[in-house]
N, C-alpha and C positions, 0 to 999 in steps of 0.2 A: 691574481696580485694578493699577497698576503695582507693579512691587517696592519702589521707594522708599514709595508710599504704604502698600504692605501693612506694612511694616517697620514705618514711624510707627505705624501702628494697632496693632500689635502692641507695640510698645513703650507706649504709651499705656493699654492695657489691662493690662499688666504693671504698671503704676506704682500700680494700682487697690488697694482695700483688699476687695473681694469675690470671693474664691476661686471661688463658684460658677458667677458673671457671667462670668470670665476665663475659665474653661474651657468655658462655653457658647457663648461666641464665637467662641473659639479655635478650638473642633470645627467649626464651621461653615464656616471656611476651608479652603482646602487644604493638606492635612497637610506636602507638601514644601515649601510657600512660608512656609509658619509655620517650619517647622524652621531654615529658611535664616536667618529673623530671629531666633528664637531663639539662634545661635551669638553674635550681637553682648549679648542680653540675659543668658547665662551668665557671661560676666566682665564685668559692671558693677558698680561697686562698692555703687550704692545698695539698702537694704534697704527693703521687701522685693521688689523689683521683681526682681533677680536667683535670689531664691528662688522668686520663681514662675515663672520662665524654668526653671530646673531643672526644676520640676513639672511644665510645660509642654512641655519636652525628652522627660520621661520618658512622658506620655502620648502624644504626638505621634507620636515613632520607634514606640512600641508599637502605635499605630494604623496607621502604615504598613507595620509588619513583618507585620499581618494578612493585607496585600494586596499586598506584592512585599517579598519577604524580601530580596533580593539590594540593594534600595534603601536598606534597614535597616543591613543590615552596612556598606556604605559610609558610612553617618553614625557609624557605630560607630568605624570605621577611620580615620575624620575626625579625631575626638575623641581615638583613643590616640595619632595623630599629631601632634596640636598638645604632647601631653606628650613628646614626643621631640625630643630637644635639636637633632637636624638640622632640624627644622620652622624654626628660627628665632622659634617664637615660646614662651609660657610654660605655655600650659595652663591659664589661670584658670576655673575651673567643668568643666572636665572631668571630675574624678573622681566628685563630685557628679552630671554627669549621665549618666555612664556606669551607675553606683550606680542611679540613677532608672529609667532605664529597663531595667535588667534586673530591678529589682523589681517592675516592671509587664507584662513577656514572659520566659516560660520559657523558649523556644528562645534566645532572645539571652541569655539569663543562664547557660544550659549550653553556649554557644560561647563566651563572652567573660569569666567568673567568673574563668577562672585569671590574665587579664591584670590584671585589678583587684587580685586577690591581689598580683602581681607586684611591685606599686609599694610595698608594705609592705617587701620584701626584698631584700636587698642581695645583688649576685652573687656566686654560689660558685667552685669550681676551674671552669677554663675547659670541660671538658666537660660540666657540670652548671651550667651558668648558667642561673638562673630569675627572678631579679631584675631590679627597674627602679626602685630605690630612689629615692624622690621627696626630695631635700634641702631644698628650699624650705619653711619651717615654715610659710606659708599653704596649699602645694599638700596639706603632709602634713595640715592641718586640714579639707581638702576630703576626703582620702582618706579620713580617720577617722570624718567624717561620713556618707561613703558605704559605710563597712562596717558601720558602727551603723544604716544604713537599711537594708543587707540582712540583717544579723542581726535586726532586728524582721520581716522577711517570709521570708525563706530561710536560717532557723538553720541547717539541718541543711547546708544546701550548703558553709557556712563551717566548719560543725566536722569534717564528713568531711575535710575539705582542710588542717585543723591550722590553721586562721588563730591561734586563742588565742594558741600559742606565739611569730607572728609579731607581736601585738599587746603582750605583756609590755614589749620595752625601751621602748615610747611612751609608759607610767608614767613613766618618769624623765627625760621629753623637756624642754629648758627652756622650750619654749614652754606657757603655762599650758592655753590652749584643746586643745592635742594631749593633753594629760595626762588632762585632764577627757573626753575624745571617747574615747580608750582607754579609761579605766575605764566608761565609759556600754555601752559594745561589749563587753566582758567581761561584765560583768552579763547582756546581752542573750544573749551564746551560754551561758551558765551555767558559767562557766572557774574551778573552783574552787579552782585552783591559785593564780590571780591575787589572792585574797584578802588575803594579808599586804602584798602591795604597794599594794592598793586602800586597804586601811586607813592606809598612810602619809599618803593623800591627804586623808583627814579633818582637817577645820580648816585647808585651805588653801582661802584667802578671793579667791583672784583671779578675775575673771568675765568673761563674754563673752557675746556674742548664740548661741542654738540655736536654729534652723529646725526645728520639731517641729509637727505637727499642722497642717500650711497658717499658721504661723504663727511668727513669732521670739519666744523669751521670754529674759530674763536669768537666767544659771544663774552657780553658782560651781562650782569643782571641788570644792567640800566637799560641795555637793547632788549631784552626779554621781557622788560616789564613794558616799557613804551610801546613794543609789537603787541604785546596782550591788550594793553590801551586800545589802540588804535582797531584790532580788532573787537573789541567790545564797542566802540563808538559807531563802527560799521555797523554790525548786527545792532544796536538800537536805532539807527537812522535808518536800518532797512526795514 
């Protein structure tokens, strides 16, 4: 199958509504070729195609890493480079894809989690610059979704790196989805210090689409704030 035909096949699959069929058919195709096509999918605007592409990127790169770790690292570096101003691109979908890959592969998570976290942070003094702050609200949404995804699967990895304190400023972001996603991630991290700021988001009616469990759902900032507070109460009582 030519690369053009394979890309068209992958895009057609990603536009479907049966995740199990999508994953099964993509798994039957060569991982490297699928990954090449998925780079187009993760930056598409259509839902659920874009989110299916993010999930597929995670599974495909993890599968590649099991047989060729260096090839998987090249994919990770390509995603990271797309977020660099010098790349000339914008990096749509890259934070989400990086997080999904790290959720699915221990080795890649160990090697690259510090880079995902760096996008939350401003640069420090010249000798201690560890931040690669993302200024665009849409990229911040992707990053906060990715941090939340990591908090579902690898919460200790984020806790031990002090991510909760990096998330607190995002609760006051101008973008409503960023606020909601920050609250969600903090709840998953059991960040008790965030309770007062999350409480201020209760009754915030702004809505957006959240991809969760292989499907998008419409949520409000209020809903995510209340869910986060419930998690924090359960953690405290436990």
